[in-house]
PyMOL Python script that loads the backbone (N, CA, C, O; Angstrom):
from pymol import cmd

cmd.read_pdbstr("""\
ATOM      1  N   MET A   1       0.309  -1.251  -0.132  1.00  0.00           N
ATOM      2  CA  MET A   1       0.096   0.375   0.185  1.00  0.00           C
ATOM      3  C   MET A   1       0.995   1.373   0.062  1.00  0.00           C
ATOM      4  O   MET A   1       0.569   2.453  -0.349  1.00  0.00           O
ATOM      5  N   ILE A   2       2.262   1.252   0.350  1.00  0.00           N
ATOM      6  CA  ILE A   2       2.989   2.501   0.511  1.00  0.00           C
ATOM      7  C   ILE A   2       3.339   2.570  -1.270  1.00  0.00           C
ATOM      8  O   ILE A   2       3.173   3.731  -1.644  1.00  0.00           O
ATOM      9  N   ILE A   3       3.663   1.875  -2.145  1.00  0.00           N
ATOM     10  CA  ILE A   3       4.016   2.332  -2.941  1.00  0.00           C
ATOM     11  C   ILE A   3       2.507   3.232  -3.825  1.00  0.00           C
ATOM     12  O   ILE A   3       2.345   4.372  -4.259  1.00  0.00           O
ATOM     13  N   PRO A   4       2.142   2.704  -3.796  1.00  0.00           N
ATOM     14  CA  PRO A   4       0.680   3.695  -4.461  1.00  0.00           C
ATOM     15  C   PRO A   4       0.573   5.042  -3.812  1.00  0.00           C
ATOM     16  O   PRO A   4       0.168   5.944  -4.546  1.00  0.00           O
ATOM     17  N   ILE A   5       0.873   5.353  -2.526  1.00  0.00           N
ATOM     18  CA  ILE A   5       0.865   6.055  -1.713  1.00  0.00           C
ATOM     19  C   ILE A   5       1.830   7.287  -2.463  1.00  0.00           C
ATOM     20  O   ILE A   5       1.584   8.404  -2.920  1.00  0.00           O
ATOM     21  N   ALA A   6       3.044   6.450  -2.327  1.00  0.00           N
ATOM     22  CA  ALA A   6       4.203   7.262  -2.638  1.00  0.00           C
ATOM     23  C   ALA A   6       4.735   7.543  -4.157  1.00  0.00           C
ATOM     24  O   ALA A   6       5.673   8.185  -4.629  1.00  0.00           O
ATOM     25  N   GLY A   7       3.753   6.806  -4.653  1.00  0.00           N
ATOM     26  CA  GLY A   7       4.280   7.270  -6.146  1.00  0.00           C
ATOM     27  C   GLY A   7       3.128   8.596  -6.659  1.00  0.00           C
ATOM     28  O   GLY A   7       3.249   9.295  -7.665  1.00  0.00           O
ATOM     29  N   GLY A   8       1.967   8.661  -5.570  1.00  0.00           N
ATOM     30  CA  GLY A   8       1.432   9.674  -5.820  1.00  0.00           C
ATOM     31  C   GLY A   8       1.630  10.678  -5.605  1.00  0.00           C
ATOM     32  O   GLY A   8       1.261  11.563  -6.377  1.00  0.00           O
ATOM     33  N   ALA A   9       2.440  10.998  -4.216  1.00  0.00           N
ATOM     34  CA  ALA A   9       3.119  12.049  -3.523  1.00  0.00           C
ATOM     35  C   ALA A   9       4.091  12.291  -4.915  1.00  0.00           C
ATOM     36  O   ALA A   9       4.004  13.140  -5.803  1.00  0.00           O
ATOM     37  N   ALA A  10       4.816  11.444  -4.759  1.00  0.00           N
ATOM     38  CA  ALA A  10       6.078  11.884  -6.138  1.00  0.00           C
ATOM     39  C   ALA A  10       5.256  12.461  -7.291  1.00  0.00           C
ATOM     40  O   ALA A  10       5.975  13.300  -7.833  1.00  0.00           O
ATOM     41  N   VAL A  11       4.350  12.408  -7.766  1.00  0.00           N
ATOM     42  CA  VAL A  11       3.839  13.128  -8.649  1.00  0.00           C
ATOM     43  C   VAL A  11       3.251  14.048  -8.620  1.00  0.00           C
ATOM     44  O   VAL A  11       2.992  14.737  -9.606  1.00  0.00           O
ATOM     45  N   VAL A  12       2.798  14.335  -7.122  1.00  0.00           N
ATOM     46  CA  VAL A  12       1.702  15.836  -6.630  1.00  0.00           C
ATOM     47  C   VAL A  12       3.085  16.504  -6.927  1.00  0.00           C
ATOM     48  O   VAL A  12       3.130  17.042  -8.033  1.00  0.00           O
ATOM     49  N   LEU A  13       4.142  16.578  -6.226  1.00  0.00           N
ATOM     50  CA  LEU A  13       5.373  16.982  -6.043  1.00  0.00           C
ATOM     51  C   LEU A  13       6.188  17.576  -7.462  1.00  0.00           C
ATOM     52  O   LEU A  13       6.931  18.535  -7.669  1.00  0.00           O
ATOM     53  N   ALA A  14       5.664  16.542  -8.254  1.00  0.00           N
ATOM     54  CA  ALA A  14       6.279  16.964  -9.621  1.00  0.00           C
ATOM     55  C   ALA A  14       5.874  18.116 -10.296  1.00  0.00           C
ATOM     56  O   ALA A  14       6.465  18.924 -11.012  1.00  0.00           O
ATOM     57  N   ALA A  15       4.614  17.989  -9.861  1.00  0.00           N
ATOM     58  CA  ALA A  15       3.685  18.866 -10.763  1.00  0.00           C
ATOM     59  C   ALA A  15       3.306  20.226 -10.071  1.00  0.00           C
ATOM     60  O   ALA A  15       2.418  20.937 -10.542  1.00  0.00           O
ATOM     61  N   VAL A  16       4.178  20.647  -8.664  1.00  0.00           N
ATOM     62  CA  VAL A  16       4.255  21.517  -8.147  1.00  0.00           C
ATOM     63  C   VAL A  16       5.401  21.826  -8.638  1.00  0.00           C
ATOM     64  O   VAL A  16       5.362  22.854  -9.314  1.00  0.00           O
ATOM     65  N   ALA A  17       6.601  21.238  -8.545  1.00  0.00           N
ATOM     66  CA  ALA A  17       8.157  21.764  -9.449  1.00  0.00           C
ATOM     67  C   ALA A  17       8.056  22.162 -10.928  1.00  0.00           C
ATOM     68  O   ALA A  17       8.934  22.815 -11.491  1.00  0.00           O
ATOM     69  N   LEU A  18       6.905  21.719 -11.539  1.00  0.00           N
ATOM     70  CA  LEU A  18       7.409  21.644 -12.659  1.00  0.00           C
ATOM     71  C   LEU A  18       6.344  23.157 -13.035  1.00  0.00           C
ATOM     72  O   LEU A  18       6.522  23.994 -13.920  1.00  0.00           O
ATOM     73  N   TYR A  19       5.427  23.095 -12.172  1.00  0.00           N
ATOM     74  CA  TYR A  19       4.390  24.736 -12.254  1.00  0.00           C
ATOM     75  C   TYR A  19       5.552  25.400 -11.626  1.00  0.00           C
ATOM     76  O   TYR A  19       5.928  25.761 -12.741  1.00  0.00           O
ATOM     77  N   LEU A  20       6.529  25.925 -10.785  1.00  0.00           N
ATOM     78  CA  LEU A  20       7.343  26.839 -10.616  1.00  0.00           C
ATOM     79  C   LEU A  20       8.593  26.725 -11.159  1.00  0.00           C
ATOM     80  O   LEU A  20       9.486  27.465 -10.749  1.00  0.00           O
ATOM     81  N   ALA A  21       8.832  25.795 -12.148  1.00  0.00           N
ATOM     82  CA  ALA A  21       9.526  26.123 -13.470  1.00  0.00           C
ATOM     83  C   ALA A  21       9.185  26.914 -14.739  1.00  0.00           C
ATOM     84  O   ALA A  21      10.031  27.155 -15.600  1.00  0.00           O
ATOM     85  N   THR A  22       7.710  27.366 -14.827  1.00  0.00           N
ATOM     86  CA  THR A  22       7.269  28.129 -15.553  1.00  0.00           C
ATOM     87  C   THR A  22       7.269  29.595 -15.643  1.00  0.00           C
ATOM     88  O   THR A  22       6.781  30.294 -14.754  1.00  0.00           O
ATOM     89  N   PRO A  23       7.842  30.096 -16.766  1.00  0.00           N
ATOM     90  CA  PRO A  23       8.051  31.377 -16.769  1.00  0.00           C
ATOM     91  C   PRO A  23       6.781  32.157 -15.840  1.00  0.00           C
ATOM     92  O   PRO A  23       7.245  33.058 -15.141  1.00  0.00           O
ATOM     93  N   HIS A  24       5.750  32.033 -15.749  1.00  0.00           N
ATOM     94  CA  HIS A  24       4.710  32.484 -15.729  1.00  0.00           C
ATOM     95  C   HIS A  24       3.984  32.424 -14.311  1.00  0.00           C
ATOM     96  O   HIS A  24       2.825  32.788 -14.110  1.00  0.00           O
ATOM     97  N   GLN A  25       4.781  31.950 -13.451  1.00  0.00           N
ATOM     98  CA  GLN A  25       4.163  31.017 -12.033  1.00  0.00           C
ATOM     99  C   GLN A  25       4.185  32.339 -11.331  1.00  0.00           C
ATOM    100  O   GLN A  25       4.979  33.217 -11.667  1.00  0.00           O
ATOM    101  N   CYS A  26       3.256  32.504 -10.286  1.00  0.00           N
ATOM    102  CA  CYS A  26       3.126  33.558  -9.422  1.00  0.00           C
ATOM    103  C   CYS A  26       3.152  33.433  -8.357  1.00  0.00           C
ATOM    104  O   CYS A  26       2.394  33.936  -7.528  1.00  0.00           O
ATOM    105  N   TRP A  27       4.547  32.331  -8.098  1.00  0.00           N
ATOM    106  CA  TRP A  27       4.694  32.017  -6.679  1.00  0.00           C
ATOM    107  C   TRP A  27       5.830  33.413  -6.377  1.00  0.00           C
ATOM    108  O   TRP A  27       5.368  33.830  -5.316  1.00  0.00           O
ATOM    109  N   GLY A  28       6.853  34.202  -6.666  1.00  0.00           N
ATOM    110  CA  GLY A  28       7.218  35.043  -6.897  1.00  0.00           C
ATOM    111  C   GLY A  28       8.851  34.817  -7.010  1.00  0.00           C
ATOM    112  O   GLY A  28       9.139  34.583  -8.184  1.00  0.00           O
ATOM    113  N   GLU A  29       9.717  34.816  -6.359  1.00  0.00           N
ATOM    114  CA  GLU A  29      11.088  34.727  -6.167  1.00  0.00           C
ATOM    115  C   GLU A  29      11.360  33.347  -5.316  1.00  0.00           C
ATOM    116  O   GLU A  29      10.977  33.028  -4.190  1.00  0.00           O
ATOM    117  N   LEU A  30      12.151  32.663  -6.262  1.00  0.00           N
ATOM    118  CA  LEU A  30      12.531  31.395  -5.850  1.00  0.00           C
ATOM    119  C   LEU A  30      13.839  31.213  -5.340  1.00  0.00           C
ATOM    120  O   LEU A  30      14.584  32.160  -5.590  1.00  0.00           O
ATOM    121  N   PRO A  31      14.406  30.162  -4.618  1.00  0.00           N
ATOM    122  CA  PRO A  31      15.643  30.103  -4.087  1.00  0.00           C
ATOM    123  C   PRO A  31      16.628  29.166  -5.466  1.00  0.00           C
ATOM    124  O   PRO A  31      17.850  29.307  -5.467  1.00  0.00           O
ATOM    125  N   PHE A  32      16.170  28.550  -6.205  1.00  0.00           N
ATOM    126  CA  PHE A  32      16.824  27.558  -7.069  1.00  0.00           C
ATOM    127  C   PHE A  32      16.189  28.444  -8.193  1.00  0.00           C
ATOM    128  O   PHE A  32      15.233  29.215  -8.115  1.00  0.00           O
ATOM    129  N   ALA A  33      17.279  28.000  -9.659  1.00  0.00           N
ATOM    130  CA  ALA A  33      16.981  28.484 -10.960  1.00  0.00           C
ATOM    131  C   ALA A  33      15.855  27.445 -11.687  1.00  0.00           C
ATOM    132  O   ALA A  33      15.871  26.237 -11.451  1.00  0.00           O
ATOM    133  N   ALA A  34      14.990  28.001 -12.493  1.00  0.00           N
ATOM    134  CA  ALA A  34      13.823  27.502 -12.809  1.00  0.00           C
ATOM    135  C   ALA A  34      14.075  26.348 -13.549  1.00  0.00           C
ATOM    136  O   ALA A  34      13.086  25.659 -13.799  1.00  0.00           O
ATOM    137  N   ALA A  35      15.371  25.897 -14.041  1.00  0.00           N
ATOM    138  CA  ALA A  35      15.883  25.000 -14.598  1.00  0.00           C
ATOM    139  C   ALA A  35      16.305  23.650 -14.220  1.00  0.00           C
ATOM    140  O   ALA A  35      16.248  22.592 -14.847  1.00  0.00           O
ATOM    141  N   ALA A  36      16.889  24.025 -12.655  1.00  0.00           N
ATOM    142  CA  ALA A  36      16.558  22.895 -11.156  1.00  0.00           C
ATOM    143  C   ALA A  36      15.048  22.510 -10.936  1.00  0.00           C
ATOM    144  O   ALA A  36      14.717  21.379 -10.580  1.00  0.00           O
ATOM    145  N   TYR A  37      14.314  23.349 -11.132  1.00  0.00           N
ATOM    146  CA  TYR A  37      12.516  22.664 -10.793  1.00  0.00           C
ATOM    147  C   TYR A  37      12.790  22.068 -11.696  1.00  0.00           C
ATOM    148  O   TYR A  37      13.333  20.993 -11.442  1.00  0.00           O
ATOM    149  N   GLY A  38      12.585  22.400 -13.132  1.00  0.00           N
ATOM    150  CA  GLY A  38      12.335  21.408 -14.176  1.00  0.00           C
ATOM    151  C   GLY A  38      12.865  20.050 -14.351  1.00  0.00           C
ATOM    152  O   GLY A  38      12.162  19.166 -14.840  1.00  0.00           O
ATOM    153  N   ARG A  39      14.142  19.834 -13.950  1.00  0.00           N
ATOM    154  CA  ARG A  39      14.615  18.923 -13.652  1.00  0.00           C
ATOM    155  C   ARG A  39      14.283  18.003 -12.505  1.00  0.00           C
ATOM    156  O   ARG A  39      14.159  16.781 -12.585  1.00  0.00           O
ATOM    157  N   SER A  40      14.195  18.522 -11.758  1.00  0.00           N
ATOM    158  CA  SER A  40      13.837  17.702 -10.708  1.00  0.00           C
ATOM    159  C   SER A  40      12.189  17.333 -10.452  1.00  0.00           C
ATOM    160  O   SER A  40      11.766  16.454  -9.701  1.00  0.00           O
ATOM    161  N   GLY A  41      11.525  18.100 -11.149  1.00  0.00           N
ATOM    162  CA  GLY A  41      10.095  17.305 -11.499  1.00  0.00           C
ATOM    163  C   GLY A  41       9.737  16.489 -12.498  1.00  0.00           C
ATOM    164  O   GLY A  41       8.719  15.828 -12.699  1.00  0.00           O
ATOM    165  N   ALA A  42      10.934  16.668 -13.212  1.00  0.00           N
ATOM    166  CA  ALA A  42      10.991  15.499 -14.727  1.00  0.00           C
ATOM    167  C   ALA A  42      10.929  14.395 -13.712  1.00  0.00           C
ATOM    168  O   ALA A  42      10.009  13.604 -13.504  1.00  0.00           O
ATOM    169  N   ALA A  43      12.291  14.520 -13.026  1.00  0.00           N
ATOM    170  CA  ALA A  43      12.882  13.118 -12.068  1.00  0.00           C
ATOM    171  C   ALA A  43      11.527  12.859 -11.078  1.00  0.00           C
ATOM    172  O   ALA A  43      10.916  11.793 -11.156  1.00  0.00           O
ATOM    173  N   MET A  44      11.201  13.706 -10.339  1.00  0.00           N
ATOM    174  CA  MET A  44      10.154  12.787  -9.562  1.00  0.00           C
ATOM    175  C   MET A  44       8.912  12.283 -10.721  1.00  0.00           C
ATOM    176  O   MET A  44       8.169  11.339 -10.452  1.00  0.00           O
ATOM    177  N   LEU A  45       8.818  12.972 -11.892  1.00  0.00           N
ATOM    178  CA  LEU A  45       7.204  12.793 -12.169  1.00  0.00           C
ATOM    179  C   LEU A  45       7.550  11.438 -12.884  1.00  0.00           C
ATOM    180  O   LEU A  45       6.511  10.850 -13.183  1.00  0.00           O
ATOM    181  N   VAL A  46       8.772  10.708 -13.280  1.00  0.00           N
ATOM    182  CA  VAL A  46       8.928   9.322 -13.935  1.00  0.00           C
ATOM    183  C   VAL A  46       9.038   8.306 -12.752  1.00  0.00           C
ATOM    184  O   VAL A  46       8.660   7.139 -12.856  1.00  0.00           O
ATOM    185  N   SER A  47       9.649   8.902 -11.484  1.00  0.00           N
ATOM    186  CA  SER A  47       9.635   8.150 -10.525  1.00  0.00           C
ATOM    187  C   SER A  47       8.488   7.555 -10.127  1.00  0.00           C
ATOM    188  O   SER A  47       8.150   6.399  -9.871  1.00  0.00           O
ATOM    189  N   GLY A  48       7.809   8.943 -10.137  1.00  0.00           N
ATOM    190  CA  GLY A  48       5.899   8.265  -9.377  1.00  0.00           C
ATOM    191  C   GLY A  48       5.618   7.730 -10.244  1.00  0.00           C
ATOM    192  O   GLY A  48       5.025   6.720  -9.864  1.00  0.00           O
ATOM    193  N   LEU A  49       5.718   7.796 -12.239  1.00  0.00           N
ATOM    194  CA  LEU A  49       5.032   7.066 -12.908  1.00  0.00           C
ATOM    195  C   LEU A  49       5.572   5.671 -12.703  1.00  0.00           C
ATOM    196  O   LEU A  49       4.691   4.816 -12.615  1.00  0.00           O
ATOM    197  N   LEU A  50       7.043   5.164 -12.589  1.00  0.00           N
ATOM    198  CA  LEU A  50       7.158   3.941 -12.585  1.00  0.00           C
ATOM    199  C   LEU A  50       6.600   3.449 -10.686  1.00  0.00           C
ATOM    200  O   LEU A  50       6.169   2.338 -10.376  1.00  0.00           O
ATOM    201  N   MET A  51       6.685   3.985 -10.247  1.00  0.00           N
ATOM    202  CA  MET A  51       5.493   3.437  -9.017  1.00  0.00           C
ATOM    203  C   MET A  51       4.523   2.750  -9.072  1.00  0.00           C
ATOM    204  O   MET A  51       4.063   1.645  -8.784  1.00  0.00           O
ATOM    205  N   LEU A  52       4.256   3.981  -9.658  1.00  0.00           N
ATOM    206  CA  LEU A  52       2.427   3.416 -10.065  1.00  0.00           C
ATOM    207  C   LEU A  52       2.367   2.192 -11.103  1.00  0.00           C
ATOM    208  O   LEU A  52       1.511   1.318 -10.961  1.00  0.00           O
ATOM    209  N   LEU A  53       3.420   2.148 -12.286  1.00  0.00           N
ATOM    210  CA  LEU A  53       3.121   1.219 -13.369  1.00  0.00           C
ATOM    211  C   LEU A  53       3.703  -0.074 -12.670  1.00  0.00           C
ATOM    212  O   LEU A  53       3.477  -1.111 -13.293  1.00  0.00           O
ATOM    213  N   SER A  54       4.610  -0.241 -11.157  1.00  0.00           N
ATOM    214  CA  SER A  54       4.484  -1.146 -10.106  1.00  0.00           C
ATOM    215  C   SER A  54       3.447  -2.002  -9.750  1.00  0.00           C
ATOM    216  O   SER A  54       3.486  -3.182  -9.400  1.00  0.00           O
ATOM    217  N   TRP A  55       2.099  -0.895  -9.954  1.00  0.00           N
ATOM    218  CA  TRP A  55       1.626  -1.114  -8.815  1.00  0.00           C
ATOM    219  C   TRP A  55       0.142  -1.377  -9.510  1.00  0.00           C
ATOM    220  O   TRP A  55      -0.683  -2.057  -8.901  1.00  0.00           O
ATOM    221  N   ALA A  56      -0.092  -0.943 -10.508  1.00  0.00           N
ATOM    222  CA  ALA A  56      -1.444  -1.004 -11.099  1.00  0.00           C
ATOM    223  C   ALA A  56      -0.974  -1.015 -12.946  1.00  0.00           C
ATOM    224  O   ALA A  56       0.141  -0.777 -13.410  1.00  0.00           O
ATOM    225  N   GLY A  57      -2.007  -1.308 -13.562  1.00  0.00           N
ATOM    226  CA  GLY A  57      -1.486  -1.402 -15.272  1.00  0.00           C
ATOM    227  C   GLY A  57      -1.014   0.132 -15.716  1.00  0.00           C
ATOM    228  O   GLY A  57      -0.889   1.076 -14.936  1.00  0.00           O
ATOM    229  N   PRO A  58      -0.815   0.154 -16.947  1.00  0.00           N
ATOM    230  CA  PRO A  58      -0.174   0.831 -18.096  1.00  0.00           C
ATOM    231  C   PRO A  58      -1.315   2.175 -17.602  1.00  0.00           C
ATOM    232  O   PRO A  58      -1.200   3.061 -16.756  1.00  0.00           O
ATOM    233  N   ALA A  59      -2.366   1.843 -18.525  1.00  0.00           N
ATOM    234  CA  ALA A  59      -3.422   2.651 -18.347  1.00  0.00           C
ATOM    235  C   ALA A  59      -3.681   3.155 -16.945  1.00  0.00           C
ATOM    236  O   ALA A  59      -3.144   4.250 -16.772  1.00  0.00           O
ATOM    237  N   THR A  60      -4.178   2.811 -16.146  1.00  0.00           N
ATOM    238  CA  THR A  60      -4.313   3.273 -14.944  1.00  0.00           C
ATOM    239  C   THR A  60      -3.349   3.663 -14.615  1.00  0.00           C
ATOM    240  O   THR A  60      -3.617   4.849 -14.424  1.00  0.00           O
ATOM    241  N   ALA A  61      -2.066   3.500 -14.326  1.00  0.00           N
ATOM    242  CA  ALA A  61      -1.087   4.228 -14.216  1.00  0.00           C
ATOM    243  C   ALA A  61      -1.137   5.734 -14.675  1.00  0.00           C
ATOM    244  O   ALA A  61      -1.010   6.717 -13.945  1.00  0.00           O
ATOM    245  N   LEU A  62      -1.367   5.710 -16.147  1.00  0.00           N
ATOM    246  CA  LEU A  62      -0.834   6.731 -16.967  1.00  0.00           C
ATOM    247  C   LEU A  62      -2.259   8.072 -16.415  1.00  0.00           C
ATOM    248  O   LEU A  62      -2.184   9.297 -16.317  1.00  0.00           O
ATOM    249  N   PHE A  63      -3.308   7.207 -16.190  1.00  0.00           N
ATOM    250  CA  PHE A  63      -4.883   8.212 -16.027  1.00  0.00           C
ATOM    251  C   PHE A  63      -4.271   8.631 -14.652  1.00  0.00           C
ATOM    252  O   PHE A  63      -3.916   9.810 -14.668  1.00  0.00           O
ATOM    253  N   ILE A  64      -4.068   8.043 -13.562  1.00  0.00           N
ATOM    254  CA  ILE A  64      -3.900   8.355 -12.048  1.00  0.00           C
ATOM    255  C   ILE A  64      -2.756   9.599 -12.389  1.00  0.00           C
ATOM    256  O   ILE A  64      -2.874  10.608 -11.693  1.00  0.00           O
ATOM    257  N   VAL A  65      -1.876   9.589 -13.211  1.00  0.00           N
ATOM    258  CA  VAL A  65      -0.893  10.612 -13.325  1.00  0.00           C
ATOM    259  C   VAL A  65      -1.182  11.777 -14.071  1.00  0.00           C
ATOM    260  O   VAL A  65      -0.838  12.924 -13.784  1.00  0.00           O
ATOM    261  N   ALA A  66      -1.884  11.379 -15.117  1.00  0.00           N
ATOM    262  CA  ALA A  66      -2.567  12.657 -15.823  1.00  0.00           C
ATOM    263  C   ALA A  66      -3.985  13.242 -14.633  1.00  0.00           C
ATOM    264  O   ALA A  66      -4.474  14.353 -14.833  1.00  0.00           O
ATOM    265  N   THR A  67      -4.296  12.711 -13.928  1.00  0.00           N
ATOM    266  CA  THR A  67      -5.454  13.168 -13.049  1.00  0.00           C
ATOM    267  C   THR A  67      -4.852  14.332 -12.255  1.00  0.00           C
ATOM    268  O   THR A  67      -5.201  15.512 -12.241  1.00  0.00           O
ATOM    269  N   LEU A  68      -3.548  13.516 -11.390  1.00  0.00           N
ATOM    270  CA  LEU A  68      -2.764  14.358 -10.466  1.00  0.00           C
ATOM    271  C   LEU A  68      -2.533  15.720 -11.177  1.00  0.00           C
ATOM    272  O   LEU A  68      -3.057  16.797 -10.895  1.00  0.00           O
ATOM    273  N   LEU A  69      -1.722  15.471 -12.067  1.00  0.00           N
ATOM    274  CA  LEU A  69      -1.267  16.741 -12.918  1.00  0.00           C
ATOM    275  C   LEU A  69      -2.284  17.972 -13.225  1.00  0.00           C
ATOM    276  O   LEU A  69      -2.156  19.159 -12.926  1.00  0.00           O
ATOM    277  N   MET A  70      -3.245  17.368 -13.856  1.00  0.00           N
ATOM    278  CA  MET A  70      -4.460  18.429 -14.001  1.00  0.00           C
ATOM    279  C   MET A  70      -4.913  18.879 -12.593  1.00  0.00           C
ATOM    280  O   MET A  70      -4.914  20.068 -12.273  1.00  0.00           O
ATOM    281  N   THR A  71      -5.232  18.053 -11.906  1.00  0.00           N
ATOM    282  CA  THR A  71      -5.733  18.561 -10.334  1.00  0.00           C
ATOM    283  C   THR A  71      -4.657  19.841  -9.842  1.00  0.00           C
ATOM    284  O   THR A  71      -4.985  21.003  -9.603  1.00  0.00           O
ATOM    285  N   ILE A  72      -3.544  19.358  -9.785  1.00  0.00           N
ATOM    286  CA  ILE A  72      -2.599  20.170  -9.520  1.00  0.00           C
ATOM    287  C   ILE A  72      -2.133  21.268  -9.847  1.00  0.00           C
ATOM    288  O   ILE A  72      -1.704  22.169  -9.126  1.00  0.00           O
ATOM    289  N   TRP A  73      -2.252  21.174 -11.495  1.00  0.00           N
ATOM    290  CA  TRP A  73      -1.951  22.488 -12.105  1.00  0.00           C
ATOM    291  C   TRP A  73      -3.308  23.777 -12.480  1.00  0.00           C
ATOM    292  O   TRP A  73      -3.336  24.882 -13.021  1.00  0.00           O
ATOM    293  N   SER A  74      -4.440  22.722 -11.742  1.00  0.00           N
ATOM    294  CA  SER A  74      -5.551  23.721 -11.764  1.00  0.00           C
ATOM    295  C   SER A  74      -5.714  24.198 -10.373  1.00  0.00           C
ATOM    296  O   SER A  74      -6.381  25.183 -10.058  1.00  0.00           O
ATOM    297  N   VAL A  75      -5.325  23.745  -9.894  1.00  0.00           N
ATOM    298  CA  VAL A  75      -5.314  24.406  -7.784  1.00  0.00           C
ATOM    299  C   VAL A  75      -4.243  25.097  -7.332  1.00  0.00           C
ATOM    300  O   VAL A  75      -4.560  25.925  -6.478  1.00  0.00           O
ATOM    301  N   VAL A  76      -3.213  25.063  -7.565  1.00  0.00           N
ATOM    302  CA  VAL A  76      -1.996  25.624  -7.530  1.00  0.00           C
ATOM    303  C   VAL A  76      -1.902  26.981  -7.710  1.00  0.00           C
ATOM    304  O   VAL A  76      -1.645  27.619  -6.689  1.00  0.00           O
ATOM    305  N   PRO A  77      -2.018  27.493  -8.564  1.00  0.00           N
ATOM    306  CA  PRO A  77      -2.037  28.828  -9.138  1.00  0.00           C
ATOM    307  C   PRO A  77      -3.298  29.220  -8.707  1.00  0.00           C
ATOM    308  O   PRO A  77      -3.310  30.447  -8.806  1.00  0.00           O
ATOM    309  N   VAL A  78      -4.473  28.789  -8.239  1.00  0.00           N
ATOM    310  CA  VAL A  78      -5.631  29.444  -7.909  1.00  0.00           C
ATOM    311  C   VAL A  78      -5.059  30.270  -6.251  1.00  0.00           C
ATOM    312  O   VAL A  78      -5.057  31.434  -5.852  1.00  0.00           O
ATOM    313  N   VAL A  79      -4.665  29.063  -5.711  1.00  0.00           N
ATOM    314  CA  VAL A  79      -4.343  28.780  -3.980  1.00  0.00           C
ATOM    315  C   VAL A  79      -3.398  30.125  -3.909  1.00  0.00           C
ATOM    316  O   VAL A  79      -3.547  31.087  -3.155  1.00  0.00           O
ATOM    317  N   ILE A  80      -2.319  29.907  -4.974  1.00  0.00           N
ATOM    318  CA  ILE A  80      -1.395  30.820  -4.885  1.00  0.00           C
ATOM    319  C   ILE A  80      -1.590  32.224  -4.629  1.00  0.00           C
ATOM    320  O   ILE A  80      -1.063  32.953  -3.789  1.00  0.00           O
ATOM    321  N   ALA A  81      -2.630  32.511  -5.703  1.00  0.00           N
ATOM    322  CA  ALA A  81      -3.108  34.025  -6.004  1.00  0.00           C
ATOM    323  C   ALA A  81      -4.065  34.092  -4.982  1.00  0.00           C
ATOM    324  O   ALA A  81      -4.184  35.276  -4.666  1.00  0.00           O
ATOM    325  N   TRP A  82      -4.827  33.352  -4.296  1.00  0.00           N
ATOM    326  CA  TRP A  82      -5.517  33.891  -3.344  1.00  0.00           C
ATOM    327  C   TRP A  82      -4.711  34.292  -2.147  1.00  0.00           C
ATOM    328  O   TRP A  82      -4.820  35.339  -1.510  1.00  0.00           O
ATOM    329  N   TRP A  83      -3.807  33.202  -1.919  1.00  0.00           N
ATOM    330  CA  TRP A  83      -2.789  33.621  -0.805  1.00  0.00           C
ATOM    331  C   TRP A  83      -2.135  35.105  -0.753  1.00  0.00           C
ATOM    332  O   TRP A  83      -2.065  35.811   0.254  1.00  0.00           O
ATOM    333  N   ARG A  84      -1.686  35.414  -2.007  1.00  0.00           N
ATOM    334  CA  ARG A  84      -0.737  36.498  -2.343  1.00  0.00           C
ATOM    335  C   ARG A  84      -1.877  37.939  -2.322  1.00  0.00           C
ATOM    336  O   ARG A  84      -1.499  39.102  -2.181  1.00  0.00           O
ATOM    337  N   ASN A  85      -3.237  37.519  -2.489  1.00  0.00           N
ATOM    338  CA  ASN A  85      -4.173  38.652  -2.472  1.00  0.00           C
ATOM    339  C   ASN A  85      -4.360  38.960  -0.864  1.00  0.00           C
ATOM    340  O   ASN A  85      -4.370  40.063  -0.316  1.00  0.00           O
ATOM    341  N   LYS A  86      -4.489  37.816  -0.346  1.00  0.00           N
ATOM    342  CA  LYS A  86      -5.025  37.568   1.571  1.00  0.00           C
ATOM    343  C   LYS A  86      -3.754  38.450   2.011  1.00  0.00           C
ATOM    344  O   LYS A  86      -4.114  39.286   2.840  1.00  0.00           O
ATOM    345  N   ARG A  87      -2.333  38.532   1.707  1.00  0.00           N
ATOM    346  CA  ARG A  87      -1.748  38.952   2.248  1.00  0.00           C
ATOM    347  C   ARG A  87      -1.395  40.360   1.729  1.00  0.00           C
ATOM    348  O   ARG A  87      -0.478  40.692   2.480  1.00  0.00           O
ATOM    349  N   LYS A  88      -1.580  41.249   0.974  1.00  0.00           N
ATOM    350  CA  LYS A  88      -1.882  42.162   0.640  1.00  0.00           C
ATOM    351  C   LYS A  88      -3.170  42.692   1.165  1.00  0.00           C
ATOM    352  O   LYS A  88      -2.892  43.845   1.496  1.00  0.00           O
ATOM    353  N   GLY A  89      -4.353  42.493   1.406  1.00  0.00           N
ATOM    354  CA  GLY A  89      -4.988  43.015   2.241  1.00  0.00           C
ATOM    355  C   GLY A  89      -4.593  42.893   3.393  1.00  0.00           C
ATOM    356  O   GLY A  89      -5.012  43.933   3.900  1.00  0.00           O
ATOM    357  N   ALA A  90      -4.203  42.483   3.979  1.00  0.00           N
ATOM    358  CA  ALA A  90      -4.109  41.797   5.617  1.00  0.00           C
ATOM    359  C   ALA A  90      -2.673  42.863   6.007  1.00  0.00           C
ATOM    360  O   ALA A  90      -2.482  43.006   7.214  1.00  0.00           O
ATOM    361  N   ALA A  91      -1.703  43.582   5.070  1.00  0.00           N
ATOM    362  CA  ALA A  91      -0.738  44.381   5.523  1.00  0.00           C
ATOM    363  C   ALA A  91      -0.906  46.030   4.797  1.00  0.00           C
ATOM    364  O   ALA A  91      -0.105  46.918   5.090  1.00  0.00           O
TER     365      ALA A  91
END
""", "prot")
cmd.dss("prot")
cmd.show_as("cartoon", "prot")
cmd.util.cbc("prot")
cmd.orient("prot")
């Protein structure tokens, strides 16, 4: 049961890292270069996919990865924008 959880967590972390690697991310200043986030995100995505492939069939694993990526890439920008707007309102 730990393999699918670890694979899903790796895919979620990969989605966040790949989002931070984009030039139009709204997080702000990052401590590392965007290329570092891109490479680490790609590595985590591959490792998460391999973990999920060892647990489920190929189609299921790919759909899990695609669903997690779409969810994170839809939610993270909205949460960051909301958080930044809330901080500006408090200051």
